[in-house]
C-alpha positions as CSV (number, residue, x, y, z in Angstrom):
1,M,192.4,292.2,62.9
2,K,194.8,290.6,60.5
3,F,194.0,287.4,62.5
4,K,190.3,287.9,61.8
5,I,190.7,288.4,58.1
6,F,193.0,285.5,58.0
7,L,190.2,283.4,59.8
8,C,187.6,284.8,57.5
9,V,189.6,283.5,54.6
10,I,190.4,280.2,56.0
11,I,186.8,279.5,56.9
12,L,185.9,280.3,53.5
13,L,188.7,278.1,52.0
14,M,187.6,275.3,54.3
15,S,184.0,275.8,53.2
16,F,185.0,275.5,49.6
17,S,187.3,272.4,50.2
18,L,184.2,270.6,52.2
19,I,182.1,271.3,49.3
20,S,184.4,270.1,46.6
21,C,185.3,267.0,48.7
22,Q,181.7,265.9,49.4
23,G,179.9,263.1,47.6
24,T,180.3,260.1,45.7
25,Q,180.6,259.3,42.0
26,E,176.9,258.9,41.9
27,Q,176.4,262.4,43.3
28,A,178.9,263.7,40.9
29,E,177.2,262.2,38.0
30,E,173.7,263.6,39.2
31,V,175.4,267.0,39.5
32,E,176.5,266.9,35.7
33,Q,172.8,266.0,34.8
34,E,171.6,269.0,36.8
35,E,171.6,272.6,35.6
36,P,175.0,274.6,36.7
37,V,174.7,276.5,39.6
38,P,175.0,280.2,38.7
39,V,178.4,282.1,39.4
40,M,178.3,284.8,41.8
41,D,178.7,288.2,40.2
42,V,181.1,289.6,42.8
43,A,180.9,293.2,41.2
44,Q,177.2,293.2,41.3
45,V,177.4,292.0,45.0
46,R,180.0,294.6,45.7
47,Q,177.8,297.5,44.1
48,A,174.8,296.3,46.5
49,I,177.1,296.3,49.5
50,E,178.3,300.0,48.6
51,E,174.8,301.1,48.2
52,A,173.8,299.7,51.4
53,N,176.7,301.3,53.1
54,A,175.7,304.7,51.5
55,K,172.3,304.1,53.2
56,F,174.1,303.4,56.4
57,G,175.9,306.7,56.0
58,E,172.8,308.8,55.1
59,A,170.8,307.1,58.2
60,V,173.7,308.2,60.5
61,R,173.5,311.9,59.0
62,M,169.8,311.7,59.5
63,A,170.0,310.4,63.1
64,D,167.8,307.4,62.2
65,A,168.7,304.4,64.2
66,A,165.7,302.4,62.9
67,A,166.8,302.9,59.2
68,I,170.4,301.5,60.4
69,A,168.8,298.4,62.1
70,D,166.7,297.8,59.0
71,L,170.0,297.1,57.0
72,Y,170.8,294.2,59.4
73,T,169.3,290.7,59.1
74,E,166.7,289.9,61.9
75,D,169.3,287.6,63.8
76,A,172.4,289.9,63.2
77,R,175.2,290.4,65.5
78,L,177.3,293.3,66.3
79,L,180.6,292.7,67.8
80,P,181.6,296.4,68.8
81,P,185.3,296.8,70.3
82,N,185.5,296.8,74.1
83,S,182.1,296.0,74.4
84,E,179.7,292.9,74.8
85,M,178.2,291.2,71.6
86,I,174.7,292.6,70.8
87,E,172.2,290.4,69.1
88,G,169.0,291.1,67.1
89,K,167.4,293.9,65.5
90,E,166.3,295.5,68.6
91,G,169.5,295.4,70.2
92,I,171.5,296.7,67.0
93,E,168.8,299.8,66.9
94,A,169.4,300.6,70.7
95,F,173.2,300.3,70.2
96,W,173.2,302.8,67.3
97,G,170.5,305.0,68.7
98,G,172.9,305.2,71.8
99,G,175.9,306.3,69.3
100,L,173.8,308.8,67.5
101,Q,172.7,310.5,70.9
102,M,176.4,310.5,72.1
103,G,177.2,312.5,68.8
104,I,177.9,310.2,65.7
105,K,177.2,312.7,62.9
106,E,178.7,311.1,59.9
107,A,179.9,307.5,58.8
108,V,181.9,306.9,55.5
109,L,182.3,303.0,54.8
110,T,184.8,302.2,52.2
111,T,184.7,298.6,50.8
112,L,188.2,297.2,50.0
113,D,187.4,293.7,49.1
114,V,184.4,291.4,48.9
115,L,185.0,287.4,49.1
116,G,182.1,285.1,49.1
117,I,180.0,282.1,48.0
118,G,176.3,281.5,47.7
119,D,174.2,283.7,49.9
120,M,177.1,284.7,52.2
121,V,179.6,287.4,51.5
122,C,182.5,288.8,53.5
123,E,183.2,292.5,53.1
124,I,186.5,294.1,54.2
125,G,186.6,297.9,54.6
126,K,187.6,300.8,56.6
127,Y,185.4,303.5,57.9
128,D,185.5,307.2,59.0
129,L,183.4,308.5,61.6
130,T,182.8,312.3,62.8
131,I,181.6,312.5,66.4
132,Q,180.4,315.5,67.9
133,P,178.9,315.3,71.4
134,E,176.8,318.4,72.2
135,G,178.8,321.5,73.3
136,Q,182.1,320.0,72.1
137,E,184.5,320.2,69.2
138,A,184.1,317.2,66.3
139,M,186.4,314.3,66.8
140,K,187.3,311.9,63.9
141,D,187.6,308.1,64.4
142,S,188.7,305.6,61.8
143,G,189.3,301.9,61.9
144,K,188.8,298.8,59.8
145,Y,185.8,296.3,59.8
146,L,184.8,293.0,58.6
147,V,181.1,292.3,57.8
148,I,179.5,289.0,56.7
149,W,176.6,289.9,54.5
150,K,173.7,287.4,53.9
151,K,171.3,287.6,51.2
152,A,167.5,287.9,52.4
153,M,164.8,286.0,50.8
154,D,163.7,289.2,49.1
155,G,167.3,289.2,47.4
156,I,168.4,292.2,49.3
157,W,172.0,291.9,51.0
158,K,172.0,292.7,54.8
159,L,174.7,292.9,57.4
160,H,174.7,289.6,59.4
161,V,177.8,289.9,61.6
162,D,179.6,293.3,62.0
163,I,183.0,293.5,63.6
164,W,185.2,296.5,63.7
165,N,188.4,298.0,65.2
166,T,188.8,301.6,66.2
167,N,191.9,303.4,66.2
168,M,190.6,305.5,69.3
169,P,192.1,304.3,72.6
170,A,189.5,302.6,74.9
171,Q,188.0,304.7,77.6
């Protein structure tokens, strides 16, 4: 997982580097004459992400897979551990619906860091799940995750790429 975080940071740094190295003197002069690009308010973005994470947890408690899927972009991807990649809202809703049917009762998502530029940010966090299959005792799972969030046309931040690593052994 450290490698994935490292990779995300490298990609962001490379993006910054490419952006800063592009252009000619003429383009630089044009940029000076244009209005400055607004700086991302990371605290505001983090708050939006934390609010979306709270909605995710509420949707899990309500066993509402459609509400979970609504938090993702139309072309989002899930990269669950020990599984194939899942693409699109329909597949994401089916995935989370299956998890809810298997007994996921609660999800607590905790944002540790937010990094980004423009309409894309990377969230690093940890999660705690409560899983209670019918007729069995509750189990706890915890792990870490990395989400790439994308700002939708309506200004709402949505999960775009979601990958996590569980501490539970693969079965």
